[in-house]
C-alpha positions in Angstrom: 0.0 0.0 0.0 1.4 3.4 -0.9 2.4 5.8 1.8 0.1 8.8 2.1 1.9 12.0 3.3 0.8 13.2 6.7 0.8 16.8 5.3 -2.0 15.8 2.9 -4.2 14.7 5.8 -3.7 18.0 7.5 -4.6 19.9 4.3 -7.8 17.9 4.0 -8.8 18.7 7.5 -8.0 22.4 7.3 -9.3 23.1 3.8 -12.4 20.8 3.6 -15.7 22.6 3.3 -17.0 20.5 6.2 -14.2 21.1 8.7 -14.0 18.8 11.7 -15.0 20.0 15.1 -12.8 19.5 18.2 -14.4 19.7 21.6 -13.7 18.2 25.0 -14.4 14.5 25.5 -17.7 14.1 27.3 -18.3 11.5 30.1 -21.9 10.5 30.3 -24.1 7.8 31.7 -25.8 5.5 29.2 -29.2 4.7 30.5 -31.2 1.6 29.5 -34.3 -0.1 31.0 -32.0 -2.6 32.6 -29.0 -0.6 33.9 -26.9 2.5 33.7 -23.2 2.5 32.8 -20.5 5.1 32.2 -19.8 6.0 28.5 -17.7 8.5 26.6 -18.7 10.7 23.6 -15.6 11.3 21.5 -14.4 14.8 21.0 -13.7 14.5 17.3 -16.4 15.0 14.6 -15.4 14.7 11.0 -18.2 17.0 9.8 -21.7 18.1 10.5 -23.0 15.3 8.2 -21.6 12.5 10.3 -22.9 11.1 13.5 -20.6 10.7 16.5 -20.6 7.3 18.2 -20.5 6.4 21.9 -17.7 4.5 23.6 -17.2 1.8 24.5 -18.2 0.5 21.1 -21.0 -2.0 21.2 -21.2 -4.2 18.1 -24.7 -4.8 16.7 -26.6 -7.9 17.8 -26.8 -9.0 14.1 -23.3 -7.8 13.1 -22.0 -9.4 9.9 -25.3 -10.8 8.8 -25.6 -8.2 6.0 -22.7 -9.8 4.1 -24.5 -13.0 3.4 -27.9 -11.5 2.7 -27.1 -8.7 0.3 -26.4 -9.2 -3.5 -23.1 -7.3 -3.7 -20.6 -5.0 -2.0 -22.1 -1.9 -3.6 -25.5 -2.6 -2.2 -24.1 -3.3 1.3 -22.3 0.0 1.4 -25.2 2.0 0.1 -27.7 0.2 2.3 -25.7 0.9 5.5 -24.5 4.5 4.8 -27.7 5.4 3.0 -29.8 4.4 6.1 -27.7 6.9 8.1 -28.5 9.5 5.5 -32.2 8.7 5.8 -32.0 9.0 9.6 -30.9 12.7 9.4 -34.5 13.8 8.6 -35.6 12.6 12.0 -32.5 12.4 14.1 -30.2 15.3 13.6 -26.4 14.6 13.8 -25.9 17.6 16.0 -28.2 16.2 18.7 -28.1 12.4 18.3 -25.4 9.8 18.6 -25.1 6.7 16.4 -25.0 3.1 17.8 -25.3 -0.2 16.0 -28.6 -2.0 16.5 -28.9 -3.6 20.0 -32.4 -5.1 19.9 -32.8 -7.3 16.8 -30.3 -10.2 17.1 -29.2 -12.5 14.4 -31.6 -15.3 15.4 -34.5 -12.9 15.2 -33.6 -11.5 11.9 -33.0 -14.9 10.3 -36.4 -16.0 11.6 -38.1 -12.9 10.1 -36.4 -13.3 6.8 -37.6 -16.8 6.3 -40.8 -17.8 4.5 -44.0 -17.9 6.4 -45.3 -21.5 6.9 -48.7 -23.0 6.6 -50.2 -24.6 9.8 -49.4 -28.0 8.4 -45.8 -27.0 7.5 -45.2 -25.4 10.9 -46.6 -28.5 12.7 -43.9 -30.6 11.0 -41.2 -28.0 11.8 -42.3 -28.0 15.5 -41.8 -31.8 15.7 -38.1 -31.3 14.7 -37.6 -28.1 16.8 -39.9 -27.4 19.7 -38.6 -23.9 20.0 -39.3 -22.9 16.4 -41.4 -19.9 15.6 -43.5 -19.2 12.6 -42.3 -15.6 12.1 -41.3 -15.5 8.4 -42.2 -12.3 6.6 -41.7 -13.7 3.1 -44.7 -15.4 1.6 -45.7 -19.0 2.1 -44.1 -21.4 -0.4 -46.9 -23.6 -1.6 -45.5 -27.1 -2.4 -47.4 -27.6 -5.6 -46.2 -27.6 -9.2 -42.6 -27.5 -10.4 -39.8 -25.7 -8.6 -40.0 -22.9 -11.2 -43.7 -22.4 -10.6 -43.2 -22.3 -6.8 -40.5 -19.7 -7.0 -42.4 -17.5 -9.5 -45.5 -17.6 -7.3 -43.7 -17.0 -4.0 -40.4 -15.3 -4.4 -38.3 -14.0 -1.5 -39.2 -10.3 -1.4 -37.3 -9.3 1.8 -33.5 -9.9 1.6 -32.2 -8.2 4.8 -33.2 -6.2 7.9 -30.8 -3.6 9.3 -31.3 -1.9 12.6 -29.6 1.4 13.7 -30.0 3.1 17.1 -29.9 6.8 17.7 -29.1 8.0 21.2 -29.8 11.4 22.7 -28.2 13.2 25.8 -30.4 15.0 28.3 -29.5 17.9 30.6 -28.3 15.5 33.3 -25.6 14.0 31.0 -27.6 10.8 30.6 -27.7 9.1 27.2 -30.6 7.0 26.2 -32.3 5.6 23.1 -34.0 8.4 21.2 -35.1 6.6 18.1 -34.6 3.6 15.8 -34.0 3.2 12.1 -35.0 0.0 10.3 -33.8 -0.6 6.8 -35.6 -3.3 4.7 -33.6 -4.5 1.7 -36.1 -5.6 -0.9 -35.0 -8.0 -3.7 -35.6 -6.7 -7.3 -34.6 -10.2 -8.4 -35.3 -13.5 -6.7 -32.6 -16.2 -7.3 -33.0 -20.0 -7.1 -31.8 -23.2 -8.6 -34.1 -25.4 -10.7 -34.4 -29.2 -10.2 -31.3 -29.9 -12.3 -29.3 -27.4 -10.3 -29.2 -24.7 -13.0 -29.4 -21.1 -11.6 -32.6 -19.2 -12.4 -34.0 -15.8 -11.5 -37.4 -14.0 -11.3 -37.7 -10.3 -11.7 -39.9 -8.5 -9.1 -41.8 -5.4 -10.1 -41.3 -2.1 -8.2 -45.0 -1.9 -7.4 -44.9 -5.3 -5.8 -41.8 -4.5 -3.8 -43.4 -1.3 -2.4 -46.7 -3.1 -1.4 -44.9 -6.0 0.3 -42.3 -3.7 1.9 -44.9 -1.5 3.5 -46.9 -4.4 4.8 -43.8 -5.9 6.3 -42.8 -2.6 7.9 -46.1 -2.5 9.8 -45.6 -6.0 11.0 -42.0 -5.4 12.1 -43.0 -2.2 14.1 -45.8 -4.2 15.8 -43.4 -6.8 16.9 -40.8 -4.3 18.1 -43.4 -2.6 20.2 -43.6 -5.8 22.2 -40.1 -5.3 23.4 -40.0 -3.2 26.7 -37.1 -1.0 25.5 -38.9 -0.1 22.2 -42.5 0.4 23.4 -42.3 4.2 23.3 -39.5 5.4 20.9 -39.9 6.7 17.4 -39.2 4.1 14.7 -38.6 5.0 11.1 -38.5 2.4 8.3 -36.7 2.9 5.0 -37.3 0.6 2.0 -34.3 -0.1 -0.2 -34.3 -1.8 -3.6 -31.4 -4.2 -4.2 -29.9 -4.3 -7.7 -29.2 -7.6 -9.5 -26.0 -9.4 -8.5 -24.3 -8.3 -11.8 -25.1 -4.6 -11.3 -22.1 -2.2 -11.2 -24.2 0.5 -9.5 -25.8 0.2 -6.1 -29.5 0.1 -5.3 -31.5 2.9 -3.9 -34.0 3.8 -1.1 -37.5 4.5 -2.4 -39.8 5.0 0.6 -39.6 6.3 4.1 -42.2 5.5 6.8 -42.5 7.0 10.3 -44.1 5.5 13.4 -44.3 8.0 16.3 -43.9 7.2 20.0 -46.0 4.1 20.8 -47.5 3.8 17.3 -47.8 0.2 16.2 -47.6 1.0 12.5 -46.4 3.6 10.0 -48.5 6.7 10.2 -47.3 8.3 7.0 -45.2 7.1 4.0 -42.9 9.5 2.0 -41.6 8.9 -1.4 -37.8 8.9 -1.7 -36.4 9.9 -5.1 -32.9 8.6 -5.2 -31.0 6.7 -7.9 -27.5 5.9 -9.2 -26.5 6.0 -12.8 -23.5 4.7 -14.6 -21.6 7.0 -17.0 -21.4 6.4 -20.0 -24.6 4.4 -20.4 -27.8 4.5 -22.5 -29.9 4.8 -19.4 -28.0 7.9 -18.2 -28.2 9.5 -21.7 -32.0 8.8 -21.9 -32.8 10.1 -18.4 -30.2 12.8 -17.9 -29.0 13.9 -21.3 -27.2 17.1 -20.3 -25.2 15.4 -17.6 -24.3 12.5 -19.9 -23.1 15.0 -22.6 -20.8 16.8 -20.0 -19.4 13.4 -19.0 -18.8 12.3 -22.6 -17.0 15.6 -23.3 -14.8 15.1 -20.2 -14.0 11.6 -21.3 -13.2 12.6 -24.9 -10.8 15.3 -23.7 -8.9 12.7 -21.7 -8.8 10.4 -24.7 -7.3 13.3 -26.8 -4.6 14.0 -24.1 -3.4 10.6 -23.1 -2.9 7.6 -25.6 -2.5 5.0 -22.9 -5.8 5.4 -21.1 -8.1 2.3 -20.8 -11.5 3.8 -19.8 -13.3 6.5 -17.8 -16.2 5.3 -15.7 -18.5 7.5 -13.6 -21.1 6.8 -11.0 -23.7 9.6 -10.4 -26.0 9.9 -7.4 -29.3 11.7 -8.1 -31.8 13.0 -5.6 -35.1 14.4 -6.7 -33.9 14.3 -10.3 -30.8 16.4 -9.6 -27.2 15.2 -9.8 -25.7 15.5 -6.2 -22.5 13.4 -6.4 -20.3 12.2 -9.2 -17.5 9.7 -8.6 -15.1 9.0 -11.5 -12.6 6.2 -11.9 -9.7 6.6 -14.4 -7.6 3.4 -14.7 -4.4 4.1 -16.7 -0.9 2.9 -17.4 1.8 5.3 -16.5 5.5 5.2 -17.4 6.9 7.8 -15.1 6.3 10.3 -12.2 6.1 13.2 -14.6 3.2 11.6 -16.4 1.3 11.2 -13.2 1.8 14.8 -12.2 1.0 16.2 -15.6 -2.0 14.0 -16.1 -3.4 14.8 -12.7 -3.1 18.5 -13.3 -4.8 18.2 -16.7 -7.7 16.2 -15.3 -8.2 18.7 -12.4 -8.6 21.5 -15.0 -11.1 19.4 -17.0 -13.1 18.6 -13.9 -13.4 22.3 -13.0 -14.4 23.1 -16.6 -17.0 20.4 -17.1 -18.8 19.9 -13.8 -20.4 22.8 -11.8 -19.5 23.4 -8.2 -23.0 22.4 -6.8 -22.0 18.8 -7.6 -19.7 17.0 -5.2 -17.1 15.5 -7.5 -14.4 12.9 -6.9 -11.9 11.6 -9.4 -9.7 8.6 -8.7 -6.7 8.0 -10.9 -5.4 4.4 -10.7 -2.8 2.2 -12.3 -1.8 -1.4 -12.0 0.3 -0.4 -9.1 -2.5 1.1 -7.1 -4.0 4.5 -6.6 -2.0 7.3 -8.2 -4.0 10.4 -7.4 -7.3 11.7 -6.0 -9.1 14.9 -6.8 -12.0 16.0 -4.6 -14.2 19.1 -4.8 -16.8 19.4 -2.1 -20.2 20.8 -3.0 -20.2 24.6 -3.4 -16.4 24.8 -3.2 -14.4 26.6 -5.8 -11.1 24.9 -5.2 -10.5 21.1 -5.2 -8.3 19.1 -3.0 -5.6 17.3 -5.1 -3.3 14.6 -3.7 -0.7 12.6 -5.6 0.4 9.5 -3.8 4.1 8.8 -3.3 
């Protein structure tokens, strides 16, 4: 791994549009229904957009389960970080602290992700395991017809459940649970193997995902209200659409439902308009022609400058139809330090010329040897941060 100069880190912290805040470490008492224990709120906050955590760190009760339940790394990253972004509408980072989910353990989540069983099926299950519970949120699999017919009629809609806790400090320096975020990762594609073992898939329509997800959200909230610690805290549920396994862009959140203190179901659903696009692509050109043209011009200028380039790939994040973030990867073969410096300077100029400052833009220049340079311009900032790795 290439050494990053300490100076560059200092420059980032000083010049970033979202400068970190330094304050004294706070000693508090974390209060739960069962006990009270001393805890520490760290003094360092990267920016106003990030939540501070509480120490000592408490891993989530279902930690690591997301890896096996989500389709790809991109979905995992967006699902977890995006749920924090969704939380900011209810739990402001300047008032709330983040903690991994402490109430839904791995056994509970596995049980809820399973298929619901008929009375006959569950009776057979109880004979094998007396402690078994019929809590599956996915539809009953009716054992009739071929395996293909069974999977097409009763696909697995819900892929994963993620819990995040948000804590709040009162005037007596006591920290307690202030709200809960629940993310439901809905499958846009159901995968299975046919009788001969060949992989097959069933596409699931957006309307179906939304209907099923909202019904599941109400059932989950109802179950959580039966836990003493969660009887009277706000619970917000966000619905996330997973992309197919082969996708090179992550999925997106599409609905947000809020249940107030003590409510046993969502009182109001809000539409979330977020989506990722790949540049260049026919879909991006069809839906966002102006942005696609800017990217294509940027790409063409790079092709004119450097004969050894391989490709330029961009990933754009849209919210309410407007481009918010653009991340660009430029893999290239270099033959000297001078080429790296010259090319980085040229790309920086192109980035400033082609993409407006209201877009958060990041450019990563890579070679077979690893990352060569990074260019970052924060939203509404005139000057970018540029770092060339040693």
